[in-house]
C-alpha positions as CSV (number, residue, x, y, z in Angstrom):
1,M,0.0,0.0,0.0
2,T,1.3,3.5,-0.8
3,R,0.1,6.9,0.2
4,S,1.4,10.3,-0.5
5,R,0.5,13.7,1.0
6,N,1.7,17.3,0.7
7,L,5.2,18.0,1.8
8,A,6.7,20.7,4.0
9,C,9.5,20.7,6.5
10,A,11.4,22.9,8.9
11,L,14.8,21.8,10.0
12,A,16.4,23.2,13.1
13,G,17.3,21.6,16.4
14,A,19.9,20.2,18.6
15,V,21.1,17.1,20.2
16,L,22.9,16.3,23.4
17,L,25.1,13.3,22.9
18,T,27.4,12.1,25.7
19,A,31.0,12.6,24.7
20,C,33.2,9.9,25.9
21,S,36.4,7.9,25.4
22,D,37.5,4.3,25.8
23,D,41.1,3.9,26.6
24,S,40.7,0.1,26.5
25,S,40.0,-0.1,22.8
26,P,42.7,-1.7,20.7
27,A,44.7,0.5,18.3
28,A,43.3,1.0,14.8
29,Q,45.0,-0.7,11.9
30,P,45.3,2.0,9.2
31,L,46.5,1.6,5.7
32,A,48.0,4.3,3.5
33,P,45.1,6.5,2.4
34,S,44.5,7.5,-1.2
35,F,42.1,10.4,-1.0
36,S,41.8,14.1,-0.3
37,P,39.9,15.4,2.8
38,A,36.2,15.9,2.4
39,P,34.8,19.4,3.0
40,A,34.2,20.5,6.6
41,P,30.6,20.0,7.7
42,S,29.5,23.7,7.6
43,S,26.8,22.3,5.3
44,A,26.0,19.1,3.4
45,P,26.6,19.1,-0.3
46,P,23.4,20.1,-2.2
47,A,21.3,17.3,-3.6
48,P,21.9,16.9,-7.3
49,A,19.3,18.6,-9.4
50,G,18.9,15.9,-12.1
51,A,17.6,12.4,-12.0
52,P,20.1,9.5,-12.4
53,D,19.5,7.3,-15.5
54,L,18.0,4.1,-14.3
55,S,17.4,2.9,-17.8
56,A,21.1,2.7,-18.4
57,T,23.1,-0.5,-17.9
58,P,24.9,0.1,-14.6
59,E,28.6,-0.1,-14.1
60,T,29.8,-2.7,-11.6
61,V,32.2,-0.7,-9.5
62,A,33.1,-3.7,-7.2
63,T,32.2,-7.3,-6.6
64,D,32.9,-9.7,-3.7
65,I,32.3,-7.1,-1.0
66,D,31.3,-8.7,2.3
67,V,28.0,-7.3,3.6
68,P,28.4,-3.7,2.5
69,W,26.5,-1.2,4.7
70,G,27.7,2.4,5.0
71,L,28.9,4.4,2.0
72,A,30.6,7.8,1.9
73,F,32.0,9.6,-1.2
74,L,35.5,11.0,-1.3
75,P,36.4,14.1,-3.4
76,D,38.5,12.1,-5.9
77,G,35.4,10.2,-7.1
78,S,35.9,7.1,-5.0
79,A,33.8,5.9,-2.1
80,L,34.4,4.3,1.3
81,I,32.3,1.1,1.9
82,A,31.8,-0.4,5.3
83,Q,32.0,-4.2,5.5
84,R,29.6,-4.9,8.4
85,E,30.9,-8.3,9.5
86,K,34.6,-7.9,8.7
87,A,34.8,-4.4,10.3
88,T,36.9,-3.1,7.4
89,I,36.4,-0.1,5.2
90,M,37.0,-0.6,1.5
91,Q,37.9,2.2,-0.9
92,V,36.2,1.6,-4.3
93,K,36.4,3.6,-7.5
94,P,35.1,3.0,-11.0
95,G,37.7,1.4,-13.1
96,S,40.0,0.5,-10.2
97,P,40.2,-2.6,-7.9
98,A,38.8,-2.3,-4.5
99,R,41.3,-1.8,-1.7
100,E,41.2,-2.0,2.1
101,A,41.5,1.5,3.6
102,Y,41.0,0.9,7.3
103,R,40.3,-1.8,9.9
104,V,38.0,-0.7,12.6
105,P,38.8,-2.1,16.1
106,G,36.4,-3.0,18.8
107,V,33.5,-4.1,16.5
108,D,31.1,-6.9,17.6
109,A,29.4,-8.1,14.4
110,A,26.9,-10.5,16.1
111,G,23.4,-10.6,14.7
112,E,22.7,-7.5,12.5
113,G,25.2,-5.4,14.3
114,G,28.8,-4.5,13.3
115,L,30.3,-1.8,11.2
116,L,27.3,0.1,10.0
117,G,26.9,3.7,8.8
118,L,29.7,6.0,7.5
119,A,30.0,9.8,7.1
120,L,32.8,12.2,6.3
121,A,33.7,15.7,7.5
122,G,37.0,17.3,6.8
123,D,39.6,14.6,7.2
124,W,37.5,12.7,9.8
125,V,35.7,9.5,9.0
126,Y,32.7,8.9,11.3
127,A,31.3,5.3,11.8
128,Y,28.4,3.9,13.7
129,I,29.5,0.6,15.2
130,T,28.2,-2.2,17.5
131,A,30.7,-2.7,20.3
132,D,30.8,-5.3,23.0
133,D,28.3,-3.5,25.2
134,D,26.5,-0.9,23.1
135,N,26.1,0.8,19.8
136,R,28.3,3.9,19.5
137,I,29.7,6.5,17.1
138,I,33.4,6.9,16.6
139,R,35.6,9.0,14.3
140,F,39.1,8.5,13.0
141,K,41.5,9.6,10.3
142,L,42.6,7.4,7.5
143,G,46.3,6.7,7.5
144,S,46.6,7.5,11.2
145,D,47.6,5.0,13.8
146,A,45.7,6.8,16.6
147,K,42.9,5.0,18.3
148,P,39.5,6.0,17.1
149,E,37.8,8.7,19.2
150,V,34.4,7.6,20.7
151,I,32.1,10.7,20.4
152,F,28.9,9.1,21.6
153,S,28.1,5.8,23.3
154,G,25.5,4.0,25.4
155,L,23.0,3.2,22.7
156,A,21.4,-0.2,23.5
157,K,22.3,-3.0,21.2
158,A,20.5,-6.2,20.2
159,G,20.6,-8.9,17.6
160,N,18.5,-6.6,15.4
161,H,17.0,-3.1,15.3
162,N,20.3,-1.4,15.8
163,G,19.6,1.5,13.5
164,G,23.0,2.6,12.2
165,R,22.6,5.3,9.5
166,I,24.5,8.5,10.1
167,A,24.7,11.6,7.9
168,F,25.6,15.3,8.1
169,G,22.6,17.5,7.4
170,P,22.5,20.9,5.6
171,D,23.1,22.6,9.0
172,G,26.5,20.8,9.4
173,M,25.2,18.7,12.3
174,L,25.5,14.9,12.5
175,Y,22.1,13.1,12.4
176,V,21.9,9.5,13.8
177,G,19.2,6.9,13.1
178,T,18.8,4.5,16.0
179,G,16.6,1.4,16.5
180,D,14.6,0.2,19.5
181,A,17.1,-2.6,20.0
182,A,14.2,-5.1,20.0
183,E,12.5,-3.4,23.0
184,P,9.6,-1.3,21.5
185,P,8.8,0.8,24.6
186,R,12.2,2.5,24.3
187,S,10.9,4.4,21.2
188,Q,8.4,6.4,23.4
189,D,10.8,6.7,26.4
190,A,12.2,10.2,26.5
191,G,15.0,8.8,28.7
192,S,16.2,6.4,26.0
193,N,18.1,7.4,22.9
194,N,16.9,4.3,21.1
195,G,14.1,4.4,18.6
196,K,15.0,8.0,17.8
197,I,16.7,10.3,15.4
198,L,19.5,12.2,17.2
199,R,21.3,15.3,16.2
200,L,25.0,16.0,17.2
201,T,27.7,18.5,16.6
202,P,30.7,17.0,14.8
203,E,32.4,16.6,18.2
204,G,29.4,14.7,19.6
205,K,28.2,17.6,21.8
206,P,24.7,19.1,22.0
207,A,23.7,20.9,18.9
208,P,21.9,24.3,19.3
209,G,18.2,24.5,19.1
210,N,17.3,20.9,20.1
211,P,13.6,20.3,21.0
212,E,14.5,19.8,24.7
213,A,17.7,21.4,26.1
214,G,20.1,18.8,27.3
215,S,18.5,15.9,25.4
216,P,20.0,14.2,22.3
217,I,16.6,13.5,20.7
218,W,15.5,15.2,17.5
219,T,12.5,13.0,16.8
220,S,11.0,9.9,18.6
221,G,8.6,7.0,18.0
222,H,10.8,5.2,15.5
223,R,11.3,1.4,15.2
224,N,14.5,1.1,13.2
225,V,15.8,4.0,11.1
226,Q,18.3,3.1,8.4
227,G,17.9,5.8,5.8
228,L,18.3,9.6,6.1
229,A,18.2,12.1,3.2
230,W,17.6,15.8,2.5
231,T,16.3,17.8,-0.4
232,A,18.1,20.9,-1.7
233,D,15.9,23.1,0.4
234,G,16.7,21.2,3.6
235,T,13.6,19.1,3.9
236,M,14.5,15.8,5.7
237,Y,13.2,12.3,5.1
238,A,13.8,9.0,6.8
239,T,13.0,5.3,6.1
240,E,11.5,3.1,8.7
241,F,11.3,-0.7,9.1
242,G,7.8,-1.8,10.1
243,Q,7.0,-4.9,12.1
244,N,4.5,-7.2,10.4
245,R,2.4,-4.8,8.4
246,L,3.8,-1.5,7.0
247,D,7.1,0.1,6.4
248,E,7.3,3.8,6.2
249,V,8.9,6.9,4.6
250,N,8.6,9.8,7.0
251,K,9.1,13.5,6.6
252,I,11.2,14.5,9.6
253,E,10.3,17.6,11.5
254,K,11.8,18.8,14.8
255,G,10.3,17.3,17.9
256,E,7.7,15.1,16.2
257,N,6.7,11.7,17.4
258,Y,6.2,9.0,14.7
259,G,4.2,6.6,16.8
260,W,6.0,3.4,17.2
261,P,5.0,1.1,19.0
262,E,1.6,2.6,19.5
263,V,1.0,2.6,15.8
264,E,2.5,1.0,12.7
265,G,2.1,2.8,9.4
266,D,-0.9,5.1,9.2
267,E,-1.7,6.8,12.5
268,D,-5.5,6.8,11.8
269,G,-5.9,10.4,12.8
270,D,-4.2,10.1,16.2
271,S,-3.1,13.7,16.8
272,R,-0.3,12.6,19.1
273,F,1.7,11.2,16.1
274,T,2.9,12.3,12.7
275,E,1.6,10.3,9.8
276,P,4.0,8.7,7.3
277,L,4.4,10.1,3.8
278,V,4.4,6.7,2.2
279,T,3.8,3.2,3.5
280,W,4.5,-0.2,1.9
281,A,3.7,-3.8,2.9
282,T,6.8,-5.2,4.6
283,S,7.1,-7.8,1.9
284,D,7.5,-5.1,-0.7
285,A,10.1,-3.0,1.1
286,S,12.0,-3.4,4.4
287,P,13.6,0.0,3.4
288,S,17.2,0.7,4.4
289,G,19.2,3.3,2.5
290,A,17.7,6.6,1.2
291,A,19.0,9.3,-1.2
292,I,17.5,12.2,-3.0
293,A,18.2,13.7,-6.4
294,G,16.0,16.6,-7.5
295,D,12.4,15.9,-6.4
296,T,12.8,12.2,-6.2
297,L,13.5,10.0,-3.1
298,Y,15.3,6.7,-3.8
299,V,14.8,3.9,-1.3
300,A,16.8,0.6,-1.3
301,A,14.6,-2.4,-0.2
302,L,16.0,-5.5,1.5
303,R,13.1,-8.0,1.7
304,G,11.4,-6.3,-1.3
305,Q,14.6,-6.7,-3.4
306,R,13.9,-3.6,-5.4
307,L,14.7,0.1,-5.7
308,W,11.8,2.4,-4.9
309,T,11.4,5.9,-6.3
310,V,9.1,8.3,-4.5
311,P,8.1,11.5,-6.3
312,L,8.3,14.2,-3.6
313,G,6.2,16.6,-5.6
314,G,3.2,14.2,-5.6
315,G,2.4,10.9,-7.4
316,E,2.8,7.2,-6.6
317,P,6.1,5.4,-5.8
318,R,7.5,3.2,-8.5
319,A,9.6,0.0,-8.2
320,Y,12.7,-0.8,-10.2
321,F,14.8,-3.9,-10.6
322,T,12.6,-6.2,-8.5
323,G,14.5,-9.4,-7.8
324,K,17.3,-8.6,-10.3
325,W,20.1,-8.2,-7.8
326,G,18.5,-9.5,-4.7
327,R,18.5,-7.6,-1.4
328,L,19.4,-3.9,-1.7
329,R,20.9,-2.1,1.3
330,T,22.3,1.3,0.5
331,V,21.5,3.9,-2.2
332,A,23.5,7.1,-2.6
333,V,23.7,9.9,-5.1
334,A,27.3,10.9,-5.8
335,P,28.4,14.5,-6.2
336,D,28.5,14.0,-10.0
337,G,24.8,12.9,-10.0
338,A,25.4,9.2,-10.5
339,L,23.4,6.8,-8.3
340,W,25.3,4.1,-6.4
341,L,23.5,1.0,-5.2
342,T,24.8,-1.8,-2.9
343,T,23.4,-5.3,-2.7
344,S,23.1,-7.1,0.7
345,N,23.0,-10.9,-0.1
346,T,26.0,-12.2,1.8
347,D,24.2,-11.6,5.1
348,R,21.6,-14.2,4.0
349,D,23.3,-17.4,2.8
350,E,20.3,-18.5,0.7
351,N,20.4,-15.3,-1.3
352,V,24.1,-15.2,-2.3
353,R,24.8,-15.0,-6.1
354,D,28.1,-15.2,-7.9
355,G,30.0,-11.9,-7.4
356,D,28.0,-10.8,-4.3
357,D,28.0,-8.5,-2.8
358,R,28.4,-5.8,-5.5
359,I,28.4,-2.1,-5.9
360,L,26.5,-0.7,-8.9
361,R,26.7,2.7,-10.4
362,F,24.0,4.3,-12.7
363,P,25.2,7.4,-14.6
364,A,23.8,10.8,-14.1
365,G,20.9,11.6,-16.4
366,T,21.1,14.3,-19.1
367,S,19.0,17.4,-18.7
């Protein structure tokens, strides 16, 4: 089932995240980097104005990647890819072999946890990881032998619903999608950072303008957020895993409550909660990564094994590539307007195909 409604969004806010360090973590294992620093996070790059060409034959950028999860673009046209279970970061570039760029210490890859989301700011690489006792956010520099800095910790972990997507917004703040860690009441608990979207400064400190001073919470009532994206005007969207009935795309607004676990999918007019923009049957989606180009939201679907396009100016979502490459985890639009898509079959043995997992690239469209 799909449903669209009029769109509007105001982004502002702040998040208090607990800054911390862990002197017991083993040293990182860096390799020589091959990249230039990304821009500092004074603002996120604008969303490309044109639509990628999904009718083109995609270029296979890399194959045999082990459970790819996070993806972040470097200025030289390459990208960093997180391998969830191996806790390594690969650098991939069209026309070049994939190379290991960094080995992240202290990762516990049990269940659906591990090395998850990635983001870049200046010469810092940010990663959302599952550690022995929690989910946390670290940052480090490629090529450095310094131990990663833990900028936020204490997020409950579980075998599933770990969230994990991180991204810098247009305001230069770090947004964090968390899951309920398999305990739904956490999503409505103002004292828990699970089942929320959080907002941080690049140092992991409270960001100005948060809905509640001293709290890290930007929005609440989420089950498992794994996709974050913005339009060129700063409107924010997030993808949400449902339980048994409906997955969601939500327009994210400061301080709003999106209803889980009181409701799943449409809120049926309950004024306490913000209704989703789009819903799908869980068999058709299980939406993970999200990206925006122009007025189109792209959503990678795991169980649904397809790429959804959602017209943000109105109209019905459309499915592409159903079953062609299996489970799809991450979708991202590169600075040059190309769309990158990662499969996620190696985390399900029955789905593995020759060459999995792979990174695909669709060229930018012509205007």
